N, C-alpha and C positions, 0 to 999 in steps of 0.2 A: 252647723252654722249658727252663729249668734244673730238673732233677729231682734230688731227694735221697731215696734209700732209707734209712730209719732203722729199725734193729732195736733194740728195747729188750731188754736182757739183765739178768738177775739170777741169778747162780750157774748159768749155762746152758752151760757149756763143752761138754758132751756134745752138746747141740743145735747149737751153733755148729760143732762138728767135723763133724756130719752134714749140715747144711743150708747153711752159709755158702759152701762151694765153688761150688755152683750159682748162688747169688745173685751171686757175683763173676763167674762165667762168663757168665751171661745178662743182666747188668745194666750192666757197666762201660761199654759203648758208648753207653748211653742215660742214665746217671745217675751221680752220686757216691754212694758207699756209706758209711754211718756205723753204728757200734754205739754206742748210748747205754747206758752201764753204770750200773745202779742200786746202786752201792756193793757189788759182789759180793765175797764172801769166798773164792771159789775162784780158779782160775788163768785165768779167762776173758780178762782183759785181756792178760796176758803171752802167752797162746795166740794171740790176734789179732795182736799186735805181731810175734811170731816168724813166723807162717805167712801172714799177709795184710797186708803193709805198705801195700797200696793202699787198705785200709779205714781210714777215719778214726775215731778214738775220742773220745767225749765222756764224761767221768766225772762223774756226778752225786754230790753229797755224801752223799745218803741214799737209802734205798729208799722212795720215796714212792708206790710202786705204778704202775700203768699211766698214770693220769691225770697225776699230778705228774711222773712220770719223763719223759713226752713233753713236757710243758709246759716243764720245765727245759731239756731237751736242745735243743728246736727254737728256743729263743731264740738259740742259737749258730750256727744254720745259715741261710745265705742261698740261697734257691731259689724258683722259681715254684710248684713242686708238691712237697709232702711226700708220701712213701709210708710210712705206718706199717705196718711188716711184723713179724709175730710171728716169734720165733726158731725156731718149729716148722713153718715153711712151706717147702715145696719149690717153687721157681719153675720156669718152663719157658721155652724159647726164645721170644724176642720177646714176652714177657709185658707189657712196658711200652709198646711202640709203639702198639697199638690204643687204649689208654686215653688216652695223650697226644693222639692224633688226635681223640678225642672232645672233649677240653678245647678243642682248637683250633677244632673245628667249631661248638661251642656255648658262647658266653661265659657263659651263665647257669648252666651246669653247675658246681657247686661241689665235689662229691665223687663218687667212682666206686668201685665194687667189681667185681673180676673174678669169673669162675666159680670157686667154691670147692668142690673135690672132696676126698674122704677119702684121706689118704695111705695108710691101712691097707687100703683097698678103692677103688682108683682109678677104678672105674666107677660109684661112688656119690657123691652130694652129701654135703657135710660139714655137721654140725649148726650151726656158728657163723655161717653166712651163706648157704650153699648158692648159690642163684641170685638173691640179693637179698632184703632184708628188708621186711616190711610190719607193720602193727599193727592191732588191732581196737579197738572203742570203749572197751573196758575197759583198753586198754594192753598186752594180751598180744601179744608179738612172735611172728612166724612168717615163713616164707620160701617163695618158689617153690623147690620141691625138698625142702622140709622143713616138715612140720606136726607140732608137738610132737616126739615121737621117731620119727615116720614119715618115713623118708628114701627119696627116689626114686633110681632109677638114671639115670645120664646117657645119654640116647638122642639127644642133640643137640637136645632139645626147647627148651632155653633158650640158644640160640647167638646170639641177636640182642641188640640194645641197646634198653633201655626204662627208664622212670622207676621208681624204687623209693622206699620211705619211709626205710629206713635201710641203710647200708652196713656190712659187718662190720669191726670193729676189728682182726680178724686180718690183713687186707690192705686198708688204706684209703688211697686216693689223694685228696688234698684240696688246693685252692688255698691257698697259704701266707697270702695276704692275708686271705682269709676266716677262716682258722684264727686268725690273730692278732687280727683285728677282733672276733671273738667270744670272745677271751681263752681260746681253746683248750678243752681238756677240763675238766670240773668236778672239781676235786681232792677235794671231799667224798666222791666215789664210791669212791676208792682204786682199785678194779678192778671190772669187769663192768657192762655196759649203759651205760657213759658214752658210747659211740659212738652209741647210739640218741638220747640226750639231745642230743648235738652235731648230729646230722643233723636232729633236730626243730627245733632253734634255727636251723639253716641255712635250713630251709624257712619258718620263721616270718619270716625276713628276705626271703623272696621268691625264693630260689634253688632249684635242683633237684638231685636226687641220681640218679645213673644206675647201671645194671648194664651191663657190656660183656662179652658172652659170648665174644668173640673172644680174650679173655685168660684163661688158666687157671693156677691154682696149686693145690697139694695141701697140706692142713692136717692135722696130727696131732690136735690138739684135746685139751684137758684136761691140757696139759703143765705148767701153772702150778698149778691147783687141780683135783683130781679131782672127779667128780660126787658121789662118796660123802662128800666133805669138808663138814661142816656150815658151815664158814666161807663156802663157795661159796653154800650155801642162804641164809645171812644176807645176803650182798652182793646176790644176785639179787633177793630179796624187798624189801629196803630200797631199793636203787637204783631199782627199778621204780617205787616210790612217790615217790621223789625226782623222777623224770622226769615223772610225772603232775602232781605239785604245781606244777612249773615251767611245763609246756607246754600242758596241756589248756586250751582256751578257757574263759573265765570262767563262761559259762552252764552248762557241763558239769562243772566241776572237783569240786565238792562231791559230786555224785551218783556220779561215777566213783570217787573215792577211797573213799567209804563202801562201795560194792559190792566194791571190790578188797579192802578190809580183811575183809569178810565171807567172800569167796572164799578169802582167805589162811587164815582160820580153818578152813574146810573142808579145805584142803590140810594144815593141821596135824593135824587129826583123821585124815586118810588116812595120814599118816606114823606115827601111833600104832598104827593098825590093822596097818600093815606092819612093826611092831616096830622103828621107827626114831625113837624119841623125841628123840634129839639134834637131829634136823632140825626137830621141832616146837618145841624150845627155841630153835633158830636163828631161826625165824619170829617167836617172841615177842620175842626180842632185836632183830630187825629192826624190829618195830613200835615198840618203845620208842625205838630210835635215830631212827626217822623222826619221832616226836613231838618229840624233842629238837631235831632240825634243822628242823622244819617252819617256824618263823618265818623262818629264813634262806632256805629254799627259796621261800617266798612273797615275800620281799623281792626275790629274783632275777627274779621276774616283771616287775618295773618296767623291766627292761632288755631286754625281749622285745617285738618289734613286733606279733606275732600277725597277720601278713599271710595266713597259711594258716589257715582256719577249719575246713575239713573234713579232718581228719587221718586218719581210719580207713578201712581198705580193706573190712572187713566188720564187722557189728555184734558178733558173738560167735564167735570161732574155737573156743571151748570147746563151744558148742552145735553148730557145724558138724562138729566132729571127733568128739566123744564121744557126742553124741545122734544126729546124722544120719549118723555113721560115714563122713564124707568124709575121704579121706586125702591128696588132692592139691590143689594150688592151683586147677587148672582145674576140679575138681569143685565147689569152693566158688563159683565164678563162672559156673556153668552157667545159673542162673536170672536 
């Protein structure tokens, strides 16, 4: 299989200086390496040309965010497997081999995520994907190894291979044919949660998503937008509603979106109580943006097969975590 590791970059020279050396060291035997530059204004491109001539550069004409950035770049790459790799990821020896073996073993596997640990605390799972993502009936994402902000330590409990609902966009292996057939990431998202939408669409077409615990990478997290940035709040709340409007089965979609809007309102009140009103305003902006785009999102449902009807792993992760005080994935599935 021909593999292309593609790092999306925007003004990330410092991250490239820190993490690109290991990507080159541990990937060149198994893959070609590309940096897709989103019209950076720093010296990222010249740094790569000078220090890493073996790395191919694709220069996008504008900064279209994560979604458009990858869509534009991947049109220029011929490979069987694309690896969408964040610039703040430290890879490890042989991180590619077990993932490619899984693709060879199971033709229906469309996308795969490796074990995602925290670069700042390498014994702990990292927020953005941990040991593979799942979703509840209301569309709230969570992971093995991470329920809301509760992160587990890695005690080798998730070293095997299993089905997941969504694979983290921080390190996403995907068959190029499927990526192109589904027209890639939804560019209306700009950034955040577009990988959940893509994975949901993949499963609606009848394919599976896997987690492969034999491969490990370390993620810094928050290198693009910090948690305290209200723009991150805006994108997360709006894009989650986008995903629900596009992918929830018809019999549930109105009910799910209505209740999510109510729960978003409660989250907005919580931000006010916490003296973070800018985040409440971000949620209000997210809702108005969602209403503006809603006709377009509903139109996109026409191109989805809906072969998967039971999408959720538990009914309410909010209830499980905040009311029943369950902090780990295995505790949620004890009953």
